[in-house]
N, C-alpha and C positions, 0 to 999 in steps of 0.2 A: 485781825488779822488778816491779810488780804490773800484771795485765794484765786487768782485769776490764772497762776500759771497751774491747778490743780491739785490737788492732794488724796491721799490714800486713807480710809479707814479699814484701822485694822482692829480683829478682837484677837485677841492674843490668848494663850493658854493652852491653844492646841499643838498635840502631836500631827508630825506630819509624816509623812511614809509614804516612798518610790523613788522613782530614779528620774534624774535630771540631768541635761548636756548640755555642759558651759557652752557659749558663744564662742566666732571669732574674737582673738585680742583686738580690744579695741587700740591700746597702744602699738602695735605692731602695723594696724591698719593704716594710721594717720599717716605714717613714712612710706609704706607701699604703697599706696594709691598714689601718693607724690612722684612716685620713681615711674609712673606711665609717663610723663614727659620726658624722659630721657631717651624715648625712641621713637619713630613714625611708625614703626612696626605694632601689630595687634600683643597685647596682653590681656591672659584672661589669669583672674581674679577667682581666688573658692573661699567660702568658708569669712565672708565679709560681714560683719555684725552689724543688723537695721538698727542702728542708735544715730541718735540726732548728729552727734558731731560728727559724724562718718558721713552720713546723704548730706552735711551740709557742706562735706569737702567735696563731695562727687558732683553738686551742685556748683561747686569754683570752678570744678576742673571741666565742666559743662561749659560755663560762660568763658572758658579760652577756648573753646571749640573742641575741645576733647569728644567723638563720639564714643556713645556708652550704649552699651546694651545689656539688657537684664536678660541673663540664661535660664536659670531657676531658682529660687530663692538663696542669695549668699551668694553665687555667682554672676559676675558682670565679665564684659568683654568690654575693655579700654583699646581706642587707636586716636593716638596722639597727632595725628598726619598733619593737620593744618590746623595749626598753634596760630591764635591772633593775639600775640605778646603786647599789644595797643591797650588789650583790655585792660593793663594792668593799669591806663590812666584813667579808668571811668569810674564814676562816683557808685556807679552800683559793686564793683569789686571792693572799693575802699568801705563802703558798710558792710559788703559778705565777711572779710576778712579780718574784721576789726573786732568782730563779735565770736572768731574760732581762733583760739591760740593754737590749732593746728596749722593754720594757713600758714604760718613760717615754715613749714615744710617744702611748699612749691620754692622758696628760694633757691635750695641748693640745683634742682633740677633747670630751673629757670637760666640762670648764669652757669652751668657747665653747658649747654646747648644754646641759649641763644644770647648769652654773653653781658645780661643785664636783668633786673631784678626789682623791685617795688614792694613795698609791705608795711601798711599800718601798724600800729602798738596793738599787737594782739589780745583778745580778752582771755576767758577760761577763768576756772576756779580761783577765789582768793583766799588762797593757803598758805597767804606769805609771797616773801619775793620772790621772782620765777626770771630772773634778770638774762636777757639776750649777748651777754655778752662772748659767751663760748661760741655761738654760729656766726657773729661777725671777724671776732680775731683771728678764726677758723678763716672765713672768707677770705680777711684781709693777707693774711699769710700765701694765701694761693694768689692773690695777687690784685684783689678786688680792689676797686676804691669805692667808699659809700659815705655818705651822709646824712645825717638827721634833720628830717628840714623842718619850718618852722612848725607847717600845716600837721607834722604827727608823723612823717613817714620815713623809715627806711628805704632811701634809696642806695643804689648799687651798680657799679659798674664793671663788670667781670669780661671787657675784650681780649682780656690777655693772661687767661689763667693757666698757671706753669704749676707742678709738681714742689713741693717745700717739705722740710722738716716742720712739723707742729706737733708743739707739746698744749694740747689742752689746758685750759685754765681748772678747770673741773671734769669729771667723767659725765658729762650730760648726755643721756640719749637720745634727746632730741637735737642737740648739736652736734654728735657724733655724726647721728644719721644725716644730717644736711651739709656737713662737710665730708663725709662721704660722696654723698652723686654731685655735689658739688668737683672734687678731684677725681670721679672717674673718667673724664674727659679731657681730662688738664694736662698738659703737656710736661711728657715725662712721670718723676717718680716722687708719689708724696708718702711721706714716713708718717704716720698718725698717732702719737704716745700718749698714754690717759686717757684713751680713748673706751665709752662706755661698751661693755663686752655682755649687756643683756639678752635673752634670746632671738627678743625682737631686733636688735643690732646681728647677730646674727643669721637670722632668715634674711636681711635685707641683701646683707651682702653675698649668702648664696643666690637669692634672686638676680642681684646685677651680674654676676659670675656666669650664670645659665644665657645671660643674654650680651655675654662678652665682654663684660669687666675684668678685670685684672686683678683680683682682690688677695691677698695671703695676710694669715694671722685671725680672721676671727673666731671668736670663744677667748683670745688674750686682749690686753690691753694694748697691743702693738699692733699696728696694723701696716701693712706694704700696699701702697696703690698703684700700679702701672697705668698711665694714663693709656686711654686706646681712642682712636678715632671715630667710632659710633657704636651706638649698641642696638641688639637688636630684638624682636618678641620675646615674649616664653609663657609659662603657665604654671601659675604658684598658687597654692594652698596657706592657706594660715593658721596657726598654732589657734588651739584653744583658750582664754583669756584665763590667765593665774590667779588674776584679782579674784574674778568671777569661782575658780574654784576653792579658793579660802574662805570667799563668803559665805558658799554653802557648808563647808566643814565648820567653821562656826556658828549658823545657822542649827547645824543638826546638832550641835553639841548644846546650846542655849535653848530649843526645845525639849528637848529628850526626846530626839526622831531617828528614824533607821531612815537613812536615805544612800541610795548609790548615784555615785557622780561619774558619767559615761564619758567615756574617750579623753580622759585628763592628759595625755603627752607626759605619762608621770618623769620621764626621763629628761624633760626639760622644767621641771619645777622646783632644783635649786635646794633651799633650803627649806619652804616651804611644808612641805609634811613634817618636817623635823622639828620646825618652831611648834604647828599645833600639837603633836607627838609632846614636847614639852609642857605645854597646857594642861595635860594629863587626858588626853581624847583620843580612843581607841581610835584605829583605822586599819583595813585590810585593802592590801592592792590586788585585786581580781584583773588580772592581762592588764591593759590599760583602764581598766576601773578601778574607781577607790571606793570602798564600802566603806560608810561611818555607823556602826550599829547604836541603839537607843542607849543611851547611858543616866544614869539616876543620878552619878556625881561622879567628877572628875579633880582630881590634884595637880595642884601645880608643883613645877619639880623646882628643884635647889641646885644651887653650885653647889662641885664638890665639897667645897669649905663649909657648907651648909649657909650660905648666905643667901639673901633672898634673889630670887630669879630679875634677871635685867633683858628686855626684849627689845633691840634696838635695829635702827633701820640703816642702810650703806649702801652705794654702788654694788652691783651685782659683782660676785655672786653671794655679797652679804645678803640680807633679809629686805623686800621691798618695801617702800615708805607707805605704799598704798594697801597694802594689807596690815600695816598698825592700827587703824580703826577699829578694823573685826579683830583682832585680838585683843585690845580695850574692852570691847565691848563682851568679848566669850568670857574673859577671867570673870565676870562679875558676877556668877552663878560658881564661880571654882571653888577649891578650896586652897587656901595659901593667899600668900600677896606674891604682887608680880610690880616692878618699876617698868611701864612703856615709857621707852627715852625716842621721839621724835626727832633725830635731829638733823633733816634736809628741811624741814619749813616748819617754821615758827607760829604759824595761826592755824595749824590743823587738829590741835586738839581741846580748843576752845569749844569745840559740842559737847565737851562733858559735862556743861550745866546742866544740858538736857537728860542726860541718864541721871545725874544727881536728883534732878524735879524726880525722876521715874523711882528712887528707891538704891539707887546704886550707893557703894560705899566706896568714893572715889576722891582722892586728894590731888589735884592739881597742884604740883609744886612750881612751877612756870611754865614760861609757853613752850617749852620741850619735852617736859617731863610730867608725868603723871602716876602716881601709885593707885593700885585696884587690890582693894582689901575682899578679896573673894567672900560670897555669903554662902555659898555651899547650899540653897537652896533652902535657907533656915528662914529666909524671907524672899517675898518674889517684888519684882519690878511691877508699877503699876503704871496701866496708861494715862497718857498727857495728852494736850496739844503742843505741836511744835512743829517747826522749818526745817526741812533740809539745807546747811550752808555750804554743803559741796558733794560730787558725785560719791564719793567713799564714805563720809561719816552719813550722809542719807542712806544708803545701803545698810551701816554701823544702828542707827536708830531705827531700821526697817527690825532690823535682826532682834532688836530689844522689844521692838513693838510686840511682834509675832511670842515672844516668852513672858510678856505681861499678863499680869490681871487686868480684865477690864480691855474699854477699848482706847484706842490711840488715834489720834489723828495726827498725819505729816504734813504740811501742806509745801510749798515752792518745789513739787515732784517733779519739773522739767530737770532740774539738777541731775536725779537720778535718771532719768530717762535719756540725757545725754551720754551714761555710759553702760548701762542694764537694757538690753531688748526687751521688751513682754514680760517684765520683771513680776508684773501680778498675774498674768496667764500662767507661766511656768512654777509660780507658787501654789496657786491655786489649785492645779494639777497636783502638786503634793499634798492635798489639803487642806493650804491659809485659807483662811476667813479674811480677806479683804480685797477692798472694793476702790474704784477708782471715780473720783466726784470733780 
């Protein structure tokens, strides 16, 4: 097995204790950073996570001529006054954008401000089909004309963007964000229905409104956008990463650890605390912190009629798909049985074969559903060698390794680094035995 992308060596079976602070939200960062392209004026953003995907996107912004100044850890100043739109034609842009799925988010701002855009087919996690139709159908309804060229580029002409009624074919978070940014300076009114309404979208709308946009309805799936002539600068602070918060809740339960998760913005977590409570995990809200006590055991809830609990994902305000991997691994040592139903991505549960190799009692019913029979700590997972297939599965495997007996080796950890800032350093501070090599 190749280790060229690095690996974690994890000695499991140790209880952890202490405080941990979640990083800024990765999924918010990718759209908030691209929004700086909408104005010539200074935009200051705080709580930016220092992770691979985010730093790659900042690098792409620099290539366009955006002046980037680091003010402090996690705080940056951006000035997109002298944007070189011709950079779209370069091989350097093609190479960098094709390796980062978040690069799709530059399109909306570029179309709105410069009337044109171009992007190679983006990369990212291999977690199933992640089509881009929502982005392009939205732009097309706003008046953009686009081609998919033979060399694998999406090329868009948006010299005449005008407000329109748009019914999105799916409530895609990135699709919604891109169309919002494309519409903020279009002529007239845009009505966006079946829009995503995740906290990240709400954050983007609040930021754009501070910049001078006229967006109403954020927090619902019906947005109204009155086009404006220009946008100005602003200061924005990103939310903590809700996926990290859920991951740390699962980590505490699996390792029987007492952990306090700091500065969680509990008011923005939606169903996340509720779902983990249904797994039997005790938690206490202390101001804006979540305290997880060390638990010897935790019992899975059942539905009112006594049937087996099902945890499924869906568009906000339903449970986020990014945490189903964590729910699945956390259920391994629970008392009871749960069906995990991954509705949105058909390849995201395939990592369970590694958990089964560790000794977990899991049945993979089909690409979308897995049944976990909790072991209630009657037997322990054992350390093995494994590879991280994507960001969220990688952290689920890391949690499993920290709870297992013996040593595990997890390779391909750049997948984990793409989404989690200094994860081994922060876990070591809690007492985890983990080394990078």
